[in-house]
C-alpha positions in Angstrom: 0.0 0.0 0.0 1.3 3.4 -0.9 -0.2 6.6 0.4 0.5 9.9 -1.5 0.0 13.3 -0.1 0.1 16.4 -2.4 0.7 20.0 -1.3 1.7 23.3 -2.8 -1.3 24.2 -4.8 -2.9 27.7 -4.7 -3.8 30.8 -6.6 -1.1 32.4 -8.8 -1.1 35.1 -11.5 -0.3 34.2 -15.1 3.5 34.0 -15.5 4.0 33.0 -11.9 5.4 29.8 -10.4 4.4 27.1 -8.0 6.0 24.0 -6.7 3.9 21.0 -6.0 5.1 18.3 -3.6 4.0 14.6 -3.4 5.1 12.8 -0.3 5.0 9.0 -0.3 4.5 6.6 2.6 7.1 4.2 1.3 10.6 4.7 -0.1 10.2 6.1 -3.6 13.1 3.9 -4.6 10.6 1.0 -4.5 8.2 2.7 -6.8 8.4 1.8 -10.5 7.2 5.1 -11.8 5.6 8.3 -10.5 3.7 11.0 -12.3 1.6 14.1 -12.0 -1.8 14.2 -13.7 -4.3 17.1 -13.8 -8.0 17.4 -14.4 -9.7 20.6 -15.3 -13.5 21.0 -14.9 -15.3 19.2 -17.7 -12.1 17.6 -19.0 -10.6 14.1 -18.6 -7.6 13.6 -16.4 -4.4 14.0 -18.4 -0.8 13.2 -17.8 1.4 16.2 -17.1 4.8 14.5 -16.4 6.2 11.2 -15.3 9.5 9.7 -14.1 10.6 6.1 -13.9 12.7 4.6 -11.1 15.7 4.9 -13.4 15.1 8.6 -13.8 13.7 8.8 -17.3 11.3 11.7 -17.5 8.5 12.5 -19.9 6.5 15.7 -20.2 3.3 16.5 -22.0 3.7 18.9 -24.9 1.7 21.7 -23.3 4.1 21.9 -20.3 7.5 21.1 -21.9 10.0 23.8 -21.1 7.9 25.2 -18.3 7.5 22.3 -15.8 10.2 20.3 -14.2 10.1 17.0 -12.2 12.5 16.3 -9.5 12.8 13.7 -6.7 14.2 13.8 -3.3 14.9 10.1 -2.3 15.9 11.1 1.2 12.5 12.7 1.8 10.5 10.2 -0.4 9.0 13.2 -2.2 8.3 14.0 -5.8 8.2 17.7 -6.9 6.7 19.4 -9.8 8.2 22.9 -10.4 5.8 24.9 -12.5 7.0 28.1 -14.1 5.5 30.5 -16.6 2.0 29.4 -15.6 -0.9 30.0 -17.8 -4.7 30.1 -17.2 -4.9 26.8 -19.1 -2.9 25.2 -16.4 -5.7 25.6 -13.9 -6.8 22.2 -12.7 -6.6 19.8 -9.8 -3.2 18.1 -9.9 -2.9 14.5 -8.8 0.2 12.5 -7.9 0.3 9.0 -9.1 2.5 6.0 -8.2 2.9 2.7 -10.1 4.3 0.0 -7.8 4.3 -3.6 -8.8 1.5 -2.9 -11.3 -0.8 -1.3 -8.7 -1.7 2.3 -9.2 -2.1 4.7 -6.3 -3.4 8.3 -6.3 -3.2 11.2 -4.0 -6.2 13.4 -3.0 -5.3 16.2 -5.4 -4.3 19.8 -5.0 -6.0 22.8 -6.7 -3.9 25.0 -8.9 -5.6 28.2 -10.1 -3.9 30.6 -12.5 -5.8 33.8 -12.8 -5.2 37.6 -12.8 
């Protein structure tokens, strides 16, 4: 069982930055892959960025060059640094973990980009 707790969401103006955190209840070294997804009202949940245990990252086209994934193995935490935020980035952001073919989700954190 893996529990994920997200934090760091909030209200930010266009062009601003936020850093989301996802703390895991187990060593993230034992997790095969982790990712951030987002879901805006009326839309399906979509992948934002992912990282494998080996460190291979993947970013969705809309966030390439603006968002950066990092991991702190000592803190068992995954981060999503979001820069140059746009109103279209407004959504609930969810952390996801794939461990031994089981998927785990956090409760989500709201990000609102508005002037």
